Every structure is written in C-alpha cells, then in structure tokens.
LOTI-657818 format. One record per residue (C-alpha): residue number from 1; residue in one letter; x, y, z. Coordinates in pm, whole numbers, m for minus. Each point is the difference from the previous one (the first is absolute). Layout:
! LOTI-657818
site kenu=NUM&kolgu=a&east=X&north=Y&up=Z
...
//
This chain:
! LOTI-657818
site kenu=1&kolgu=m&east=19934&north=4247&up=7772
site kenu=2&kolgu=q&east=m377&north=42&up=22
site kenu=3&kolgu=w&east=m280&north=m223&up=127
site kenu=4&kolgu=k&east=m341&north=m101&up=m128
site kenu=5&kolgu=v&east=m293&north=m159&up=178
site kenu=6&kolgu=i&east=m257&north=m228&up=m156
site kenu=7&kolgu=y&east=m329&north=m44&up=179
site kenu=8&kolgu=s&east=m216&north=m313&up=m2
site kenu=9&kolgu=d&east=m240&north=164&up=m250
site kenu=10&kolgu=g&east=288&north=58&up=m249
site kenu=11&kolgu=t&east=35&north=373&up=72
site kenu=12&kolgu=e&east=363&north=123&up=m7
site kenu=13&kolgu=h&east=154&north=299&up=172
site kenu=14&kolgu=h&east=356&north=126&up=m37
site kenu=15&kolgu=q&east=215&north=170&up=260
site kenu=16&kolgu=h&east=m63&north=372&up=32
site kenu=17&kolgu=s&east=222&north=210&up=m220
site kenu=18&kolgu=h&east=76&north=356&up=117
site kenu=19&kolgu=g&east=87&north=98&up=m355
site kenu=20&kolgu=t&east=m330&north=m97&up=m156
site kenu=21&kolgu=k&east=m208&north=10&up=321
site kenu=22&kolgu=t&east=m159&north=m334&up=m92
site kenu=23&kolgu=g&east=m26&north=m331&up=185
site kenu=24&kolgu=i&east=m48&north=m79&up=366
site kenu=25&kolgu=q&east=225&north=16&up=307
site kenu=26&kolgu=y&east=91&north=m312&up=200
site kenu=27&kolgu=p&east=m241&north=76&up=288
site kenu=28&kolgu=e&east=m287&north=33&up=m251
site kenu=29&kolgu=i&east=22&north=m367&up=m111
site kenu=30&kolgu=d&east=m332&north=m175&up=61
site kenu=31&kolgu=r&east=133&north=m300&up=186
site kenu=32&kolgu=d&east=m340&north=m173&up=m1
site kenu=33&kolgu=k&east=6&north=m21&up=m380
site kenu=34&kolgu=l&east=375&north=m57&up=m44
site kenu=35&kolgu=a&east=88&north=m303&up=m210
site kenu=36&kolgu=k&east=352&north=76&up=m135
site kenu=37&kolgu=f&east=283&north=241&up=57
site kenu=38&kolgu=q&east=264&north=58&up=m266
site kenu=39&kolgu=l&east=336&north=182&up=m3
site kenu=40&kolgu=i&east=83&north=145&up=m340
site kenu=41&kolgu=s&east=336&north=127&up=m125
site kenu=42&kolgu=n&east=38&north=166&up=m340
site kenu=43&kolgu=g&east=m337&north=m126&up=m110
site kenu=44&kolgu=q&east=79&north=m364&up=90
site kenu=45&kolgu=t&east=m163&north=m189&up=287
site kenu=46&kolgu=v&east=276&north=m109&up=240
site kenu=47&kolgu=v&east=m210&north=m165&up=273
site kenu=48&kolgu=t&east=m366&north=m103&up=20
site kenu=49&kolgu=i&east=m145&north=m104&up=337
site kenu=50&kolgu=d&east=m329&north=m188&up=31
site kenu=51&kolgu=l&east=m180&north=144&up=299
site kenu=52&kolgu=t&east=m309&north=m219&up=5
site kenu=53&kolgu=g&east=m72&north=m205&up=311
site kenu=54&kolgu=n&east=14&north=267&up=271
site kenu=55&kolgu=k&east=357&north=97&up=m64
site kenu=56&kolgu=k&east=109&north=339&up=140
site kenu=57&kolgu=l&east=211&north=202&up=m239
site kenu=58&kolgu=f&east=297&north=213&up=115
site kenu=59&kolgu=y&east=224&north=223&up=m213
site kenu=60&kolgu=r&east=287&north=238&up=71
site kenu=61&kolgu=s&east=303&north=145&up=m174
site kenu=62&kolgu=r&east=326&north=95&up=168
site kenu=63&kolgu=p&east=363&north=51&up=m90
site kenu=64&kolgu=a&east=224&north=m302&up=m34
site kenu=65&kolgu=l&east=310&north=89&up=193
site kenu=66&kolgu=s&east=342&north=m137&up=m93
site kenu=67&kolgu=y&east=336&north=45&up=177
site kenu=68&kolgu=v&east=208&north=191&up=m255
site kenu=69&kolgu=g&east=329&north=181&up=62
site kenu=70&kolgu=g&east=m16&north=m44&up=374
site kenu=71&kolgu=k&east=m359&north=130&up=48
site kenu=72&kolgu=w&east=m358&north=m103&up=m61
site kenu=73&kolgu=q&east=m149&north=143&up=m317
site kenu=74&kolgu=t&east=m332&north=m24&up=m184
site kenu=75&kolgu=t&east=82&north=m184&up=m319
site kenu=76&kolgu=q&east=m356&north=m60&up=m122
site kenu=77&kolgu=r&east=m361&north=m18&up=115
site kenu=78&kolgu=m&east=m166&north=m325&up=86
site kenu=79&kolgu=y&east=m365&north=m83&up=16
site kenu=80&kolgu=i&east=m148&north=m224&up=262
site kenu=81&kolgu=v&east=m328&north=m169&up=m90
site kenu=82&kolgu=g&east=m170&north=m300&up=148
site kenu=83&kolgu=y&east=m284&north=m139&up=200
site kenu=84&kolgu=r&east=m85&north=m158&up=331
site kenu=85&kolgu=q&east=m277&north=m256&up=40
site kenu=86&kolgu=k&east=m144&north=m190&up=296
site kenu=87&kolgu=k&east=m46&north=m372&up=m65
site kenu=88&kolgu=r&east=m175&north=m251&up=221
site kenu=89&kolgu=g&east=69&north=m370&up=6
site kenu=90&kolgu=k&east=32&north=m300&up=217
site kenu=91&kolgu=i&east=330&north=m101&up=148
site kenu=92&kolgu=g&east=m3&north=m312&up=213
site kenu=93&kolgu=g&east=m377&north=9&up=11
site kenu=94&kolgu=k&east=m14&north=358&up=133
site kenu=95&kolgu=w&east=m115&north=304&up=m197
site kenu=96&kolgu=t&east=265&north=265&up=m25
site kenu=97&kolgu=s&east=50&north=329&up=m184
site kenu=98&kolgu=t&east=323&north=99&up=m173
site kenu=99&kolgu=v&east=99&north=314&up=m188
site kenu=100&kolgu=v&east=138&north=m50&up=m349
site kenu=101&kolgu=t&east=222&north=282&up=m128
site kenu=102&kolgu=k&east=134&north=44&up=m356
site kenu=103&kolgu=i&east=226&north=295&up=m82
site kenu=104&kolgu=w&east=160&north=113&up=m323
site kenu=105&kolgu=f&east=291&north=247&up=19
site kenu=106&kolgu=v&east=26&north=157&up=m342
site kenu=107&kolgu=f&east=310&north=205&up=m76
site kenu=108&kolgu=e&east=27&north=266&up=m273
site kenu=109&kolgu=s&east=287&north=m209&up=m148
site kenu=110&kolgu=g&east=m255&north=m270&up=m84
site kenu=111&kolgu=e&east=94&north=m243&up=280
site kenu=112&kolgu=i&east=m293&north=m158&up=181
site kenu=113&kolgu=v&east=38&north=m181&up=331
site kenu=114&kolgu=e&east=m296&north=m202&up=130
site kenu=115&kolgu=l&east=m16&north=m86&up=372
site kenu=116&kolgu=d&east=m241&north=m159&up=241
site kenu=117&kolgu=d&east=73&north=244&up=282
site kenu=118&kolgu=f&east=200&north=314&up=77
site kenu=119&kolgu=q&east=360&north=m26&up=118
site kenu=120&kolgu=e&east=65&north=249&up=276
site kenu=121&kolgu=d&east=378&north=m42&up=m11
site kenu=122&kolgu=h&east=21&north=74&up=m373
site kenu=123&kolgu=p&east=76&north=354&up=m131
site kenu=124&kolgu=w&east=m281&north=m21&up=m263
site kenu=125&kolgu=f&east=m253&north=m264&up=102
site kenu=126&kolgu=y&east=m101&north=128&up=343
site kenu=127&kolgu=s&east=m367&north=43&up=89
site kenu=128&kolgu=i&east=m233&north=285&up=m66
site kenu=129&kolgu=k&east=m252&north=157&up=235
site kenu=130&kolgu=f&east=m340&north=m127&up=m115
site kenu=131&kolgu=r&east=m278&north=258&up=m60
site kenu=132&kolgu=e&east=m339&north=m54&up=159
site kenu=133&kolgu=d&east=m149&north=m116&up=m335
site kenu=134&kolgu=e&east=282&north=m261&up=m33
site kenu=135&kolgu=q&east=m66&north=m161&up=342
site kenu=136&kolgu=l&east=m136&north=m353&up=17
//
C-alpha cells in the first residue's frame, strides 16, 4: 500500500520509495497546498480523501492484531487515514465550534472500515497520537 498526494495546483507526489529513492516522505507534504490524499494498492486507488476546506490530514500504518491460537498475532497491516476539521455553526442561537473527524481503516485484505471517531476499547480502531502538523 502506497499513498499519493495531489495539491491544489494539480501537482502530484508519491510516497517515498527506498528502492528507487523517489517521492516524498509524509512529513514533507505541503499541507497548505494539499487537496487530495489517496491510498493505492497494486496500482489501484483504494481511498481518495478530499482535503479542501481546512481539513487536517492524518495517516499511519500499524499491525492489525488478531487472537490466534491463544495469543495475539499480527495477521496483516492496516492503514489509518483521515482528517479532522473544525466547523462553526449556530445551535440554539449561540455560535459553537465542533470537530468533525472522518477515519478510514484500510486493511491489506481489502476491507475498509469508515468511522466518525476512534474507538479506544477496540483492538484495531483506537486513537493515534497526532503530530504537530496534524493539530487543529
């Protein structure tokens, strides 16, 4: 699984490849120009996320653990990609801010789970630590 970013000017950059030494690393993404983030598997786009409107991208990969044969084992990798966005609106005549979160958990098996928040009590869907450039 690899990622690709598309900037507002149409420029595209792929995830850095150690084999070819091409592409950019995640911290090098220009978040001011970021319009779309894509996850790609075997040349096919699996997820495309629109990041316009002050959405803050986050991305991680980690092992998906399963309880097999009486112990926890890594059965596959999963990729966590999503965004957080502050929205303002009136509720009961008062202005208020809320944080909207969208998360896609993408498994190597092809399964994709979309959630509106992390689930701390779940073995796969628990939260990540946000980097400084992912903060709202």
